[in-house]
C-alpha positions in Angstrom: -13.1 13.7 10.5 -13.7 14.3 14.2 -10.4 12.5 15.0 -8.6 14.6 12.5 -9.8 17.9 14.1 -8.2 16.8 17.3 -4.8 16.8 15.6 -5.3 19.7 13.2 -2.6 21.6 15.0 -0.1 18.7 14.4 -1.2 18.7 10.8 -0.5 22.5 10.5 2.9 22.0 12.1 4.1 19.4 9.6 2.2 20.7 6.6 4.1 24.0 6.8 7.5 22.2 6.7 9.5 21.8 3.5 8.8 18.1 3.6 5.9 16.7 5.7 6.8 13.1 5.0 7.5 10.5 7.7 9.2 7.3 6.3 9.9 4.2 8.5 11.5 1.0 7.3 11.4 -2.1 9.5 11.2 -5.9 9.4 7.5 -6.8 9.2 6.7 -10.1 10.9 3.8 -12.0 9.4 2.1 -15.4 9.5 3.5 -17.5 6.7 0.5 -17.4 4.4 2.3 -18.9 1.4 1.2 -22.5 2.0 -2.4 -21.3 2.2 -1.9 -19.5 -1.1 -0.5 -22.6 -2.7 -3.4 -24.7 -1.4 -5.9 -22.3 -2.9 -4.0 -21.5 -6.1 -3.6 -17.8 -5.3 -0.5 -15.6 -6.0 1.2 -14.6 -2.7 2.0 -11.1 -3.9 -1.6 -10.3 -4.7 -2.9 -11.8 -1.5 -0.5 -9.7 0.5 -1.5 -6.6 -1.5 -5.1 -7.3 -0.6 -4.2 -7.6 3.1 -2.1 -4.5 3.1 -4.8 -2.3 1.4 -7.5 -3.7 3.6 -5.4 -2.8 6.6 -5.0 0.9 5.4 -8.7 1.2 5.2 -9.1 0.0 8.8 -6.9 2.8 10.2 -8.4 6.3 9.8 -5.0 8.0 9.8 -4.1 6.3 6.5 -7.4 7.4 4.9 -6.9 11.2 5.1 -6.1 13.0 1.9 -5.7 16.6 0.7 -7.5 18.2 -2.2 -7.5 21.9 -3.1 -6.3 22.7 0.4 -8.9 20.8 2.2 -8.5 17.5 4.2 -11.0 14.7 3.5 -11.2 11.0 4.1 -11.4 8.3 1.5 -13.7 5.3 2.0 -12.5 3.2 -0.9 -9.3 2.5 -2.7 -8.2 2.0 -6.3 -5.5 -0.7 -6.1 -2.3 0.0 -8.0 1.3 -1.2 -8.0 4.5 -1.2 -10.0 5.6 -3.9 -12.5 8.4 -4.4 -14.9 8.0 -5.0 -18.6 10.0 -7.2 -21.0 12.7 -4.5 -21.3 13.0 -4.3 -17.5 11.4 -0.9 -17.4 9.0 0.2 -14.7 5.3 0.5 -15.3 2.1 1.0 -13.3 -0.8 -1.5 -12.9 -4.2 -0.3 -11.8 -7.5 -2.2 -11.3 -10.9 -2.1 -9.7 -11.3 -3.1 -6.1 -13.1 -6.2 -5.0 -13.9 -7.3 -1.4 -13.6 -11.0 -2.6 -10.0 -12.1 -2.3 -10.1 -14.4 -5.3 -11.6 -11.7 -7.5 -9.1 -9.2 -6.2 -6.2 -11.5 -7.1 -7.6 -12.2 -10.5 -8.0 -8.5 -11.3 -4.5 -7.8 -10.0 -2.9 -10.4 -12.2 -4.8 -9.2 -15.2 -3.6 -5.6 -14.5 -0.1 -6.8 -14.1 -0.1 -8.6 -17.4 -1.6 -5.6 -19.2 1.0 -3.2 -17.7 4.0 -5.5 -18.1 3.2 -6.0 -21.8 3.3 -2.3 -22.5 6.5 -0.6 -23.7 5.1 2.9 -23.1 4.2 4.2 -19.6 0.7 3.2 -18.5 -1.1 6.5 -18.1 -4.5 5.1 -17.1 -4.3 7.0 -13.8 -4.4 10.3 -15.8 -8.0 9.5 -16.7 -8.8 9.9 -13.0 -9.9 13.3 -11.7 -7.5 14.9 -9.2 -9.8 13.9 -6.4 -10.3 10.3 -7.7 -6.5 10.0 -7.9 -6.4 10.4 -4.1 -8.1 7.0 -3.8 -4.8 5.2 -4.1 -2.0 3.9 -1.9 1.3 3.9 -3.9 2.7 0.3 -3.8 6.0 -1.1 -4.9 7.6 -4.5 -4.3 11.4 -5.1 -4.6 11.6 -8.9 -4.1 15.3 -9.1 -4.9 16.5 -7.0 -2.0 16.3 -7.1 1.8 16.5 -3.3 1.9 16.9 -1.3 5.1 15.9 2.1 3.8 14.0 3.7 0.9 13.1 7.1 -0.4 9.8 7.4 -2.3 9.3 10.1 -4.9 6.6 12.7 -4.2 5.1 15.1 -6.6 5.2 17.9 -4.0 7.5 17.5 -1.0 5.1 19.5 1.2 2.1 17.3 0.4 2.9 13.6 0.5 -0.7 12.9 1.4 -1.0 9.6 -0.5 0.7 6.9 1.5 3.5 4.8 -0.1 4.1 1.2 0.8 7.1 -0.9 -0.2 8.3 -4.4 0.7 11.2 -6.5 -0.3 12.7 -10.0 -0.1 10.9 -12.5 2.2 12.8 -14.6 4.7 11.9 -17.3 7.2 11.1 -16.1 10.7 10.0 -18.1 13.7 8.2 -21.4 13.0 5.1 -20.6 11.0 6.1 -17.0 10.4 8.0 -15.0 7.7 9.7 -11.6 7.8 10.1 -9.0 5.0 11.6 -5.5 4.8 8.7 -3.1 4.8 8.5 0.7 4.3 5.7 3.1 5.0 5.8 6.7 3.9 3.0 9.1 4.8 2.1 12.7 5.7 3.3 13.2 9.3 0.3 15.5 9.8 -1.9 12.4 9.5 0.3 9.5 10.5 2.7 9.0 13.5 4.9 6.1 14.3 2.1 4.5 16.4 -0.1 4.4 13.4 2.6 2.6 11.3 2.9 0.1 14.2 -0.9 -0.4 14.1 -0.8 -0.8 10.3 1.8 -3.6 10.7 -0.4 -5.4 13.2 -3.5 -4.9 11.1 -1.8 -6.4 8.0 -1.0 -9.6 10.0 -4.6 -9.6 11.2 -5.9 -9.3 7.7 -3.7 -12.2 6.5 -5.0 -14.3 9.4 -8.6 -13.4 8.5 -8.0 -14.2 4.8 -6.6 -17.6 5.8 -9.6 -18.4 8.0 -11.8 -18.5 4.9 -11.8 -20.7 1.9 -12.2 -18.6 -1.3 -14.7 -20.0 -3.8 
């Protein structure tokens, strides 16, 4: 929290605005990790989700949250993401974190199947306490679209303290690379454009780190 205290005046500035959100959409350049996923029998979406969430935990600015008017820092995450069901209605999947990529992927797939087989809205997150609910990063994937902008809903415009990530349709980049539209929304009192740049770099680094290992 020492780093946050250095920017508390910036936090106060943005937190007093009608909307404190900063939202940047950009083409995210990544190593093409899909052949590695195929080799190891792992779903590319869930491997990318693992890398993206690991990356947010490596950058302090994405770990700040607000609860009852106080700023605190999370040290773990409860992974969650959007899915669609058989009626093409949105639902939410949530599962327990694992540091092991294969276990992370297996739990994510199980949560996806559970949520996508529901007709009603999955309200498991309502079982979390208000503070426990802060241990999330809101995630959505729109694989059909190469979007160039996006607006994420927020419960309170003035307090978008839980970051939102979205990504879209993959396309080939330079040899050995791929590119996808990527969106980051966060509280500007915590996160600046530099930190979003750092997050992009860290996601690529996490993918490279994952590919340097052979999951059991």
